[in-house]
C-alpha positions as CSV (number, residue, x, y, z in Angstrom):
1,M,73.4,141.5,65.5
2,E,72.7,142.0,61.8
3,G,73.8,139.3,59.4
4,S,75.7,136.3,60.2
5,M,79.5,135.8,60.1
6,A,81.7,132.8,60.0
7,F,82.9,131.7,63.4
8,D,86.5,132.8,62.9
9,S,85.6,136.3,61.7
10,P,85.9,139.4,63.9
11,R,83.4,142.1,63.5
12,L,83.8,144.1,60.3
13,D,83.3,147.4,62.1
14,S,85.9,146.8,64.9
15,N,88.4,149.6,65.5
16,A,91.3,149.9,63.1
17,G,93.7,148.0,65.5
18,G,91.1,145.3,65.9
19,G,90.1,144.0,69.3
20,K,92.1,141.4,71.2
21,Y,89.0,139.3,72.0
22,D,87.1,140.2,68.9
23,S,89.5,138.2,66.8
24,V,90.0,134.6,65.7
25,N,92.0,133.8,68.8
26,G,89.4,135.6,71.0
27,R,86.5,133.6,69.6
28,R,88.5,130.3,70.0
29,L,89.2,131.3,73.6
30,C,85.6,132.1,74.4
31,K,84.4,128.8,72.8
32,K,87.1,126.9,74.8
33,I,86.0,128.5,78.1
34,L,82.3,128.0,77.5
35,A,82.8,124.4,76.5
36,K,83.5,123.7,80.2
37,Y,80.2,125.2,81.3
38,V,77.6,124.5,78.6
39,A,76.8,121.4,76.6
40,Y,76.1,123.3,73.4
41,D,78.2,125.2,70.9
42,P,77.3,128.9,71.3
43,H,75.7,130.5,68.3
44,T,77.9,132.7,66.2
45,Y,75.8,135.8,67.0
46,I,76.3,135.2,70.7
47,L,80.1,135.3,70.1
48,D,79.5,138.4,67.9
49,G,78.3,140.1,71.1
50,I,80.5,138.5,73.8
51,C,83.9,139.1,72.0
52,P,83.5,142.8,71.3
53,A,82.0,143.3,74.8
54,L,85.3,141.9,76.2
55,D,87.1,144.6,74.2
56,W,84.8,147.2,75.9
57,F,82.4,147.7,73.0
58,D,78.8,148.4,74.1
59,L,76.3,145.7,73.4
60,F,72.6,146.3,72.7
61,P,71.2,143.1,71.3
62,T,67.8,143.3,69.6
63,T,66.5,139.8,68.7
64,P,63.1,138.3,68.9
65,T,62.0,136.5,72.0
66,G,63.8,133.3,72.7
67,L,66.9,133.8,70.5
68,G,69.5,134.2,73.3
69,K,69.6,137.7,74.8
70,T,69.9,136.1,78.2
71,G,72.7,134.0,76.8
72,Y,74.8,137.1,76.2
73,L,74.5,138.0,79.9
74,V,75.2,134.5,81.3
75,L,77.9,133.5,78.8
76,L,79.7,136.8,79.0
77,M,79.9,136.6,82.8
78,L,81.2,133.0,82.6
79,V,84.0,134.1,80.3
80,L,84.8,137.2,82.3
81,R,85.0,135.2,85.6
82,Q,87.2,132.5,84.0
83,I,89.7,135.0,82.5
84,A,89.7,137.0,85.8
85,A,90.5,133.8,87.8
86,N,93.2,132.7,85.4
87,T,95.0,135.8,84.0
88,A,97.2,133.5,81.8
89,L,94.1,133.0,79.6
90,G,93.9,136.7,78.8
91,L,94.7,138.0,75.4
92,S,95.7,141.5,76.5
93,K,97.2,143.2,79.5
94,E,93.7,144.1,80.5
95,V,92.8,142.6,83.9
96,F,89.2,141.9,84.6
97,A,87.7,142.1,88.1
98,V,87.7,138.8,89.9
99,D,84.1,139.2,90.9
100,P,82.5,141.1,88.1
101,I,79.1,142.8,88.4
102,M,76.5,143.3,85.7
103,V,73.4,145.5,86.0
104,V,70.4,144.2,84.1
105,A,67.3,146.3,83.6
106,C,64.2,144.2,83.1
107,S,60.9,145.5,81.8
108,T,58.8,143.1,83.8
109,K,59.0,141.1,87.0
110,A,58.3,137.9,85.0
111,L,61.3,138.6,82.8
112,E,63.5,139.2,85.8
113,D,62.3,135.9,87.4
114,Y,63.0,134.1,84.1
115,I,66.6,135.5,83.8
116,L,67.3,134.7,87.5
117,S,66.1,131.1,86.9
118,I,68.3,130.7,83.9
119,V,71.4,132.0,85.7
120,R,70.7,129.8,88.7
121,I,70.5,126.7,86.5
122,E,73.5,127.4,84.4
123,V,75.8,129.2,86.7
124,E,76.4,129.2,90.4
125,I,77.0,132.8,91.1
126,S,75.6,135.1,93.7
127,L,72.7,137.1,92.6
128,T,71.4,140.3,94.2
129,R,68.0,141.8,93.3
130,L,67.7,145.5,93.8
């Protein structure tokens, strides 16, 4: 994501009505959910990806190695699973699948193994390798 934004700022290019999750309340909700799972405060640019993705914006992160692209995957799934399990948390009438699926294309077997190891450490979810 280009540039940095204050934590409570939704994306400047969000649709005219604004997103439900790409909002001040959406960012707070994501931070609250993630606080249960991770011992660190997610970077603003991670929320810049997760929140719009929850509003069905496509995400194509391009950052240097080691700056958190895997975090988008893992943290987004954590938030999705929590909202799906407790619909009272949701900010819209949108209902997320209770057992969401994400397809990740990896350029190398080493990258695939790395991502799987991170997910296994941070999240206890079932993983399927195709």
